[in-house]
C-alpha positions as CSV (number, residue, x, y, z in Angstrom):
1,M,-14.1,-1.8,-3.2
2,N,-15.3,-0.5,-6.4
3,D,-13.7,-0.9,-10.2
4,D,-11.9,2.5,-9.6
5,D,-9.9,1.1,-6.4
6,I,-8.8,-1.9,-9.0
7,L,-5.2,-1.5,-10.2
8,T,-4.8,-2.6,-13.4
9,S,-1.8,-3.8,-15.3
10,E,-2.1,-0.8,-17.6
11,N,-1.9,1.4,-14.4
12,L,1.1,-0.4,-13.3
13,I,2.8,-0.1,-16.8
14,E,1.9,3.5,-16.5
15,I,3.6,3.9,-13.3
16,V,6.9,2.1,-14.7
17,E,6.7,4.8,-17.4
18,N,6.3,7.7,-15.5
19,Q,9.2,6.3,-13.0
20,L,11.1,5.9,-16.4
21,T,10.1,9.5,-17.4
22,D,11.2,11.2,-14.2
23,N,14.6,8.9,-13.9
24,N,13.2,8.0,-10.6
25,P,14.4,5.6,-9.4
26,K,17.2,5.3,-11.6
27,K,17.6,1.2,-11.2
28,V,14.1,1.2,-13.5
29,K,15.5,2.8,-16.2
30,E,19.2,0.8,-15.9
31,T,16.3,-2.5,-15.3
32,L,14.7,-1.4,-18.5
33,M,18.4,-1.6,-20.2
34,R,19.5,-4.7,-18.9
35,L,16.6,-6.4,-20.0
36,R,16.5,-5.1,-23.5
37,M,19.9,-6.1,-23.9
38,T,19.4,-9.5,-23.1
39,G,16.6,-10.1,-25.2
40,S,13.3,-9.1,-23.5
41,T,11.3,-6.8,-25.8
42,Q,10.1,-3.4,-24.7
43,E,6.6,-4.7,-23.4
44,E,8.0,-7.8,-21.7
45,A,10.6,-5.7,-19.9
46,L,8.1,-3.1,-18.7
47,E,5.9,-6.1,-17.6
48,Y,8.8,-7.6,-15.6
49,I,9.2,-4.3,-13.8
50,A,5.5,-3.9,-13.1
51,C,5.7,-7.0,-11.3
52,A,8.1,-6.1,-9.2
53,L,6.7,-2.8,-8.4
54,M,3.4,-4.6,-7.8
55,V,5.3,-6.5,-4.7
56,E,5.3,-3.2,-2.9
57,I,2.0,-1.8,-3.8
58,Y,0.5,-5.2,-2.6
59,D,2.2,-4.8,0.7
60,V,1.1,-1.0,1.3
61,A,-2.5,-2.1,0.5
62,K,-2.2,-4.9,2.9
63,G,-1.2,-2.6,5.6
64,E,2.4,-4.0,6.0
65,G,4.1,-0.5,5.7
66,E,5.5,1.6,3.6
67,F,6.6,1.5,-0.1
68,N,10.1,-0.1,0.5
69,L,12.4,1.6,-2.4
70,K,15.4,-1.0,-1.0
71,R,13.6,-3.9,-1.5
72,Y,11.8,-2.7,-5.0
73,E,15.5,-2.2,-6.3
74,E,16.3,-5.7,-5.1
75,H,13.5,-7.1,-6.9
76,L,14.5,-5.1,-10.2
77,D,18.1,-6.8,-10.0
78,M,17.0,-10.1,-9.7
79,L,14.6,-9.4,-13.0
80,P,13.8,-11.7,-15.2
81,E,13.5,-14.1,-12.2
82,M,10.6,-13.6,-9.9
83,P,11.4,-15.8,-6.5
84,W,8.8,-13.4,-5.0
85,Q,6.3,-14.5,-6.9
86,D,5.3,-17.8,-4.8
87,D,5.0,-15.3,-1.7
88,L,2.3,-13.4,-3.1
89,E,0.2,-16.6,-4.1
90,D,0.1,-17.6,-0.4
């Protein structure tokens, strides 16, 4: 793997910002608004959403299937809690 293959937090934030611009999936914008209304800064909210996105990218990279929009949206609904985080550390 070379440096061009590494997905950085900046890359993830950029993907989230593109999702917001495209309003696709709509749940991303809804989640951003919900997180902002409950006290998260814009930066924190984007980072939370990027964490939920990373779960899907991680599974695709491991070869465990395709991007799972339903699970991504379920994880967005859980934010700012991230109960899936322990699964990634195993």
